[in-house]
C-alpha atoms as one frame of an Amber mdcrd trajectory, in Angstrom:
protein
  16.466 106.452  -1.347  16.493 107.071   2.272  16.463 110.578   3.674  19.515
 111.767   5.683  18.793 112.635   9.107  19.393 116.221  10.235  22.397 115.835
  12.980  20.629 116.527  16.700  22.265 119.291  18.289  24.984 118.817  21.072
  27.365 120.705  22.851  30.522 119.848  24.566  32.003 120.841  28.077  34.914
 120.394  29.825  36.623 120.743  33.526  39.862 121.379  32.900  42.565 119.949
  34.874  46.296 119.381  34.811  47.034 117.445  32.004  43.579 116.063  31.356
  39.943 117.295  31.037  36.247 115.527  31.979  34.537 115.973  28.790  30.953
 115.680  28.437  28.427 115.772  25.311  24.770 117.069  25.865  22.118 116.997
  23.293  19.285 119.151  23.022  16.504 120.553  23.956  18.499 123.201  25.347
  15.866 123.727  27.978  16.031 119.698  29.206  19.342 118.073  27.783  20.067
 114.548  27.890  23.428 113.459  28.841  24.894 111.726  25.569  28.611 111.200
  26.715  30.776 111.434  29.538  34.547 110.493  29.945  38.214 111.858  30.386
  40.410 113.357  27.791  44.104 113.903  27.516  45.677 117.154  27.363  49.295
 115.839  27.673  50.883 112.514  26.709  51.134 109.871  29.018  54.633 108.518
  27.338  55.751 111.940  28.328  55.099 112.439  32.063  56.455 116.042  32.395
  53.676 116.785  29.800  51.417 116.926  32.395  53.296 119.722  34.029  55.703
 121.871  31.434  56.277 124.689  33.428  57.511 122.681  36.630  59.649 120.502
  34.514  61.565 123.248  33.117  61.828 125.246  36.693  65.401 125.995  37.758
  66.819 125.214  34.435  67.741 128.319  32.974  67.378 128.915  28.832  67.340
 125.214  28.873  64.333 125.234  30.958  62.569 127.351  28.651  63.398 125.221
  25.574  62.178 122.048  27.539  58.973 123.956  28.190  58.215 124.916  24.881
  58.464 121.507  23.604  56.170 120.194  25.973  53.891 122.696  25.427  53.781
 121.507  22.016  52.934 118.193  23.178  49.854 119.701  25.282  48.532 121.405
  21.727  49.034 118.388  19.937  47.009 116.236  22.449  44.304 118.632  23.161
  43.724 118.869  19.218  43.623 115.176  19.145  41.202 114.834  21.560  38.650
 117.393  20.369  39.300 115.320  16.946  38.043 112.241  18.756  35.275 113.844
  20.357  33.675 115.323  17.429  34.281 112.220  15.505  32.543 110.378  17.959
  29.629 112.760  18.169  29.475 112.811  14.351  29.290 109.100  14.547  26.307
 108.685  17.048  24.064 111.372  15.075  25.273 114.507  16.791  26.318 118.003
  15.549  28.354 119.921  18.095  27.261 123.548  17.806  29.460 125.003  20.584
  31.496 124.169  23.472  32.191 125.626  27.191  35.224 125.048  29.959  35.322
 125.641  33.442  38.515 126.292  35.155  40.003 126.974  38.418  41.597 130.057
  37.875  41.830 132.895  35.474  44.406 134.808  37.554  47.362 136.356  34.921
  50.542 134.385  35.681  52.551 137.444  34.829  51.021 139.149  38.244  52.399
 135.836  40.268  55.495 136.198  42.222  56.442 132.945  43.296  57.693 130.841
  40.531  56.428 127.331  41.774  52.678 129.330  41.995  53.430 131.116  38.539
  54.070 127.417  37.108  51.031 126.680  38.054  49.070 129.562  36.741  51.059
 129.153  33.150  49.822 125.256  33.224  46.363 126.433  33.770  46.456 129.060
  31.223  47.801 126.738  28.700  45.718 123.719  29.179  42.758 126.091  28.934
  44.092 127.879  25.829  45.157 124.754  23.780  41.600 123.295  24.226  40.145
 126.915  23.164  42.341 126.887  20.243  41.762 123.151  19.030  38.176 123.818
  19.422  38.345 127.067  17.242  40.199 125.174  14.630  37.388 123.091  13.923
  35.170 125.881  14.086  33.523 125.796  17.345  33.680 128.960  19.769  34.183
 128.126  23.475  32.792 130.319  26.784  34.852 129.957  29.980  33.818 129.397
  33.237  35.297 130.049  36.827  34.326 126.978  39.139  33.940 129.033  42.019
  30.654 130.888  40.558  29.981 128.682  37.343  26.641 127.934  38.582  25.736
 131.838  39.210  27.704 132.801  35.879  25.868 129.889  33.951  22.478 131.062
  35.338  21.018 133.697  33.014  21.834 131.791  29.730  20.369 128.868  30.964
  16.825 130.929  32.790  17.345 128.718  35.680  18.279 129.785  39.230  21.559
 128.070  40.256  20.040 125.815  42.787  18.046 124.547  39.794  20.281 124.069
  37.417  22.203 122.110  40.036  19.542 119.972  40.935  18.840 119.318  36.998
  22.675 118.532  36.345  22.458 116.272  39.087  20.158 114.407  37.610  21.677
 114.016  34.456  24.157 111.621  36.359  21.488 109.150  36.781  21.826 107.892
  32.987  25.499 107.613  33.755  27.280 104.419  34.896  30.760 105.993  35.779
  31.211 108.666  38.692  29.114 111.782  38.687  31.090 114.202  40.853  32.018
 117.431  40.764  34.250 117.327  37.485  31.467 115.503  35.498  28.895 117.991
  37.151  30.684 120.912  35.915  31.668 119.772  32.534  27.603 118.896  31.830
  26.916 122.900  33.015  29.575 123.875  30.792  28.540 121.787  27.880  24.660
 122.869  28.832  25.432 126.786  28.614  27.013 126.400  25.527  23.677 124.382
  23.925  21.834 127.338  25.509  23.889 129.819  23.806  23.413 128.491  20.646
  19.841 126.945  20.164  17.036 129.694  20.567
C-alpha cells in the first residue's frame, strides 16, 4: 500500500480591506518560501452591498441603525468563516498543511477614541474585518499575527531574519511566478504569510 505523503507546511497571509481581503498561501522552506496561491477573498456578501461598510450603513439611524449594524456584522462573520474554510480546503487538496496565518491592516487605532462618527465608522469596520478573520482562523485552530501596514516590513524583519530591504526584494521576486497583479496588497499578504511560516517552522 502506498505511503501517504506528509502535507507540506504552509501559511496564509491576508491584506485586510473593507469587505474583502487579498489572500496568499506560501509554502516552506521558511527561509526561501514559494508562492502557492494568491487570490482575493470575500469578507462580505455581494448580495448585500451594505455588508462592505456595516457601520456606515447604520449612521444617522439611531436604535434602528444599531440593529442593522449587528445584522450586517453577522454577515461579515459568516463570510469570513466561509472564505477561511475554502482556503484551507484548497490547501489540503493541494497537499499543504496550514500551520499559521498573518494579517496586515491599515490601522489598529481603538475606534472608541475617534470622535468623528464617520471616521469612527471606518475604525469600527477595520476592527470588524480584522477580528472576523482572526476569529475564523482561531476556530480552525490557527493562531494569527497582525502587522500594521506602515511598518510591516520592519516589524517582520526580526522573525524573518532578513533586513527590511532584503525582505522586500524576496517578496517582489515571489510575484514572478504569479500570473496576476503583484501590487502592495499582494506583497503585504505574502509578507504576513512568510512571517507566520517562519514563526511556526524552526
